[in-house]
C-alpha positions in Angstrom: 79.2 -72.6 192.7 81.5 -73.2 189.5 83.6 -70.1 189.4 84.5 -69.4 185.7 86.8 -66.5 184.3 85.2 -65.6 180.5 86.6 -63.5 178.3 84.6 -61.5 175.7 83.6 -63.6 173.2 84.1 -66.9 175.2 81.4 -69.6 175.8 80.4 -71.9 178.6 77.7 -75.0 178.3 75.8 -76.2 181.0 74.6 -79.6 179.5 74.2 -79.8 175.7 71.5 -77.4 175.5 72.2 -74.3 177.1 75.3 -72.0 176.4 76.4 -68.9 177.6 78.2 -66.2 175.7 79.9 -63.1 177.4 78.8 -60.7 174.6 80.7 -57.2 175.9 82.1 -56.2 179.3 81.9 -52.2 180.4 83.0 -51.2 183.7 81.0 -53.0 186.0 78.4 -54.8 183.8 78.4 -57.8 181.7 76.3 -58.5 178.8 74.9 -62.1 178.4 73.6 -63.9 175.3 71.9 -67.1 176.7 71.1 -69.8 173.6 68.6 -72.3 175.5 65.5 -74.4 174.2 61.9 -72.9 173.7 61.2 -75.2 176.5 63.9 -73.8 179.2 62.9 -70.7 181.3 65.4 -68.0 181.7 64.8 -65.3 183.8 66.7 -63.2 185.4 66.8 -63.8 189.1 64.6 -61.1 190.8 62.3 -61.6 187.8 62.5 -65.6 188.9 61.5 -64.5 192.4 58.3 -62.2 191.7 57.2 -65.8 189.4 58.0 -68.3 192.3 56.7 -65.9 195.0 52.9 -65.7 192.7 52.8 -69.5 192.6 53.4 -69.5 196.3 50.8 -67.3 196.9 48.6 -69.0 194.5 49.3 -72.0 195.8 48.5 -71.2 199.5 45.2 -68.8 198.6 46.2 -65.1 198.5 49.0 -63.2 201.3 47.1 -64.8 204.2 50.4 -67.4 203.9 
C-alpha cells in the first residue's frame, strides 16, 4: 500500500485518467473529490462490498452458496 500525505486542494493521480483531490479536512473526516472517466465505477468501499455480494449471490443461485 502506498501511503501519501496531502493537504487541502492537493491531488493524487492514478494513471492518466483518475485524480483524487483533498477537498476539505475537518476533525477526523476528509472530503475527497474524485475525477474519473464515466466508464470507471467509483464507490465507497461498503457499497462496493454490497455490489460484489449481490453479484456473488446471482452467480451462485442465491443464499444457498
